[in-house]
C-alpha positions in Angstrom: 0.0 0.0 0.0 2.8 2.4 0.9 4.6 1.7 -2.4 1.4 2.5 -4.4 1.0 5.7 -2.5 4.6 6.6 -3.0 4.4 5.8 -6.7 1.2 7.9 -7.0 2.9 10.8 -5.3 6.0 10.5 -7.6 3.8 10.6 -10.7 1.8 13.5 -9.4 5.0 15.5 -8.9 6.6 14.4 -12.2 3.8 14.8 -14.7 3.5 18.6 -14.4 7.2 18.8 -15.1 6.8 16.6 -18.2 4.0 18.9 -19.5 6.3 21.9 -19.3 9.3 20.4 -20.9 7.8 20.9 -24.4 7.6 24.6 -23.8 11.4 25.1 -23.8 12.7 25.9 -27.2 15.9 24.4 -28.5 17.0 27.8 -29.8 17.2 28.9 -26.1 20.7 27.2 -26.0 21.9 30.1 -28.2 22.0 32.2 -25.1 24.6 29.9 -23.6 28.3 30.6 -24.1 30.1 28.6 -26.7 27.0 27.5 -28.7 26.3 27.9 -32.4 22.6 27.7 -33.2 20.9 27.5 -36.6 17.1 27.7 -36.7 15.7 26.3 -39.9 12.4 25.6 -41.7 13.7 22.2 -42.6 11.7 19.3 -41.2 13.4 17.4 -38.3 14.0 14.0 -40.2 15.3 15.8 -43.3 17.7 17.9 -41.2 19.2 14.8 -39.6 19.7 13.3 -43.1 21.2 16.5 -44.4 23.5 16.7 -41.4 24.8 13.2 -42.0 25.5 14.0 -45.6 27.3 17.2 -44.6 29.4 15.4 -42.0 30.6 12.9 -44.7 31.2 15.7 -47.3 33.4 17.5 -44.8 35.6 14.5 -44.1 34.3 13.6 -40.6 32.3 10.6 -39.4 29.1 10.2 -37.4 30.5 8.1 -34.5 27.5 8.1 -32.2 23.7 8.8 -32.3 21.3 9.1 -29.4 17.9 10.6 -28.7 15.0 10.0 -26.4 12.1 10.6 -28.8 11.6 7.0 -30.0 12.2 5.5 -26.6 9.7 7.9 -25.0 7.1 7.0 -27.7 7.5 3.3 -26.8 6.6 4.4 -23.3 3.5 6.3 -24.5 5.1 9.7 -24.1 5.2 12.1 -27.0 8.1 14.6 -27.1 9.5 16.6 -30.0 12.2 15.1 -32.1 15.5 15.2 -30.3 18.8 13.7 -31.6 22.4 14.1 -30.7 25.1 13.0 -33.3 28.7 12.6 -32.2 31.1 13.6 -34.9 34.9 13.1 -35.2 37.5 11.0 -37.1 40.5 9.0 -36.2 43.0 11.6 -37.5 41.7 14.1 -35.0 41.5 11.5 -32.2 45.2 10.5 -32.6 46.2 14.2 -32.7 44.2 15.2 -29.7 45.2 12.2 -27.5 48.8 12.9 -28.3 48.4 16.4 -26.7 45.9 15.7 -23.9 44.6 12.4 -22.8 42.0 14.2 -20.7 40.7 16.1 -23.8 39.6 12.9 -25.4 36.6 12.7 -23.0 35.1 15.4 -25.2 35.3 13.3 -28.4 33.2 12.9 -30.4 32.0 16.4 -30.4 28.2 16.6 -30.8 25.6 18.2 -33.0 22.1 18.6 -31.6 19.0 18.4 -33.8 15.7 19.4 -32.2 12.2 19.5 -33.6 10.4 22.8 -33.2 6.7 23.7 -33.3 5.2 24.0 -36.8 7.5 21.4 -38.4 10.8 23.4 -38.3 14.0 22.2 -36.6 17.1 23.6 -35.1 20.7 22.5 -35.5 23.0 23.5 -32.6 26.4 22.5 -31.2 29.0 23.6 -28.8 32.0 25.0 -30.8 35.0 22.7 -30.7 37.2 25.6 -29.4 34.8 26.0 -26.5 34.7 22.3 -25.9 38.5 22.0 -25.8 39.2 25.2 -23.9 39.6 23.5 -20.5 42.4 21.4 -21.9 44.5 24.1 -23.5 46.9 24.4 -20.6 47.9 20.8 -21.2 47.5 20.7 -25.0 48.8 24.1 -25.8 48.9 25.9 -29.1 48.6 22.7 -31.0 45.4 21.7 -29.4 44.1 25.3 -29.9 45.0 24.9 -33.6 43.1 21.6 -33.8 40.1 23.2 -32.2 40.2 26.0 -34.7 40.3 23.5 -37.6 37.3 21.7 -36.1 35.5 25.1 -35.6 35.9 25.7 -39.4 34.7 22.1 -40.2 31.8 22.2 -37.9 30.7 25.6 -39.3 31.0 24.2 -42.8 28.9 21.2 -41.8 26.2 23.3 -40.3 26.1 25.7 -43.2 25.8 22.8 -45.7 23.2 21.0 -43.6 20.9 24.1 -43.2 21.3 25.6 -46.7 18.4 25.2 -49.1 
C-alpha cells in the first residue's frame, strides 16, 4: 500500500514537469556561451539526413547517435524530435590524444538536432574551441589549432546542412 501511494505521489510530482518540458525551445541554448545555433524551416528528419550527408562531405564521421524521442514514444510519451550526433574522425583522435589524454573525453563532439513547433527544426552545437578550452593548458597551441580546424569544419557542416 505504501509503495502504491509513493508511486502515485511521484507521478503527481513528475507529470506537471513533463508537461512543461515541451515549452522550452531548443534555440534557447543560443543564449549559452560557446553554442552555435541554426534555426531552420527544414523538417526534423530531413535535417538529420542533411547533417549526416554534410558530415561525410566535410571528411568527418558520425560516430554516435542518441535521442530520447523514439524510446519515449514506446513508453507512451510524446516529445518533440531530439537527436544528438557525435562527430569526429581517427585523425583528430590521434592528434588530440597525443596532446591531452583528458581532452579525449570530449570526443566525439556533438551536433544537436531538435524539432520545433510547426515542423521546423534547429541544429546546434558547442563549438570545438569552446569544448576543448579547458584542456589548452595541457595541449597548448597545437590543441588550440586543432580546435580552430574543427571550428571551421563544424561551421561548414552546419552551413551545408541548413542551406536550401
